[in-house]
N, C-alpha and C positions, 0 to 999 in steps of 0.2 A: 384193669381200670375200664370203666364204662366209657363208651364213645359219647363225647359231648359235642353238640351242635348248637350254635347260637345264631340267631337271625333277627333282623328287624321286621316289624309289622307296622305298616302305615295305614291308618284309617283315612279315607279320602272324602272330599266334599260331596261326591256323588253317592255316598253310602257304602262303597266297596272297600275292601281291604287288600292292599298290595303286600305280598309276602316274599321276602328274600328267599331265593332258592326254589320258588314255585313259578311255573309259567305265568306270565311272560318275563318274570324277574329272576330267572335262574342264571347261573354263571355260564357264559358262552365264551370260549376261547377267541381271542382277537376281536372281541366286541366290547362296547362300553360296559362298565360294571352294572350289576343290577340296580344300584342306587342311581347311577347316571341315567340309566334307561327309565327309571321311575321319574326323575326330574324332566326328561324329555316328554314322557307320557303326560305329566301334569301340564306342561306348557302347551303341548299340542291340543289337549282336550279342555283347556281353561279350567283346570281343577286345582285344588290345594290340599295339603296334608292338614287334617284336623286333629290327629293324634298319632303319637309314635311310641312304640314300646319294643322291648327286647324279649324274646322268648328263648329259653334254654331247654333243650331236649337232651335226655340221656337214653341211649338205646332206642331212639325213635319216639319216645314218649315225652310230651311237654311236662316239665317239672317245676319251672319257675317262669314268671312273667314280671318284668320291671316296666312300669308305666311312667310316662311323663304327663304333666297336666295337659288336658285337652282343650281345644278351641270350642268344643261342643257345649251348649248350655245344658245338655242332658247328661253330661259326664258324671261318673260316679264321684261322689263327694262334692257335687255342685253346691250343696247346702253350706259348705264351708266358705263359699265365695272366693275361690282361688284366683290369683292373677291369671289372665288369659295370655298365652304366648302369641307373638306375632309371626312366628315361623319355627321351623325345625331343621336340624341337620344331623348327620351321622358320619362316623369315622371308624376305622379300625386302627389299632395301635399295637406295636411290637416293642418290647423292651428286652434288652440283652444284658446280662451281668458280665462283669470282667472278673477273672479269677487269677490268682498268682500261679505261675508255672513252678511246680515243685522243683527245688534245687537250682532255680534260675532267678536269683534275687533281683527284685525290681522289675521283672518282665511279667506281662500279663497276657492271658489268652481269652478268647471269647468263651463265656460260660453259657448257662442255660438261656433259652429264649422263652419269653412269656407273651401271651396274646390276649388282647382286650378288645371289646366292642364298646363303642360309646355313642350315646345319643344326646342331642342338645335341644332344649326348649329355649327359643330366642325371645327376649323381651327388649323393650326400648333401651333400657339402661344396664342390662346384665344378661347372662346366659346361665341357665340351670343345666349342669352337665352330669350325666349318669354314666359311669364306667363299670363294666361287668367283666370279670375274669372269664375269658373264653375257654381256658384250659380245664377248669373244674366246674365253672358255673356257680361256685359257692360264695364268692365275695363280690361286693359292689361298693362303689364309692360315689358320693354325690358332692358336687361343688357348685358354688355360685361364683361366677367370674364377672367382675365389673367390666363394662365397656369403657375404654379410655377416650 
């Protein structure tokens, strides 16, 4: 199976792009996560995220990009007049299945582990959530979650 890598890419209000896994947003042991360092960078430099996307690479080559709506008036599809998010967020998610133990009725053991990367476009009344399968990069799910 080909090696799959997923990462977030954040467009910033100064025109730059922050990329998870690339300096200065690479994983550093015993340091804040790349996302947490991005948030610190934004606060320190009075910047904001204007767009957020997930890029999937297989064997080092980008093969898929999943975009959230942007804050930029020049965004692709601006002619559709999309709602503009007020912010963005990112998470990683792990799910684990439970499987019966053969010959041991009623008892379960931990099964397979599945990995997901998710990005959120935040609006005043709801969030648009995009979740991508990190293990294969082949499936994505989109949800609108109302704010309570």
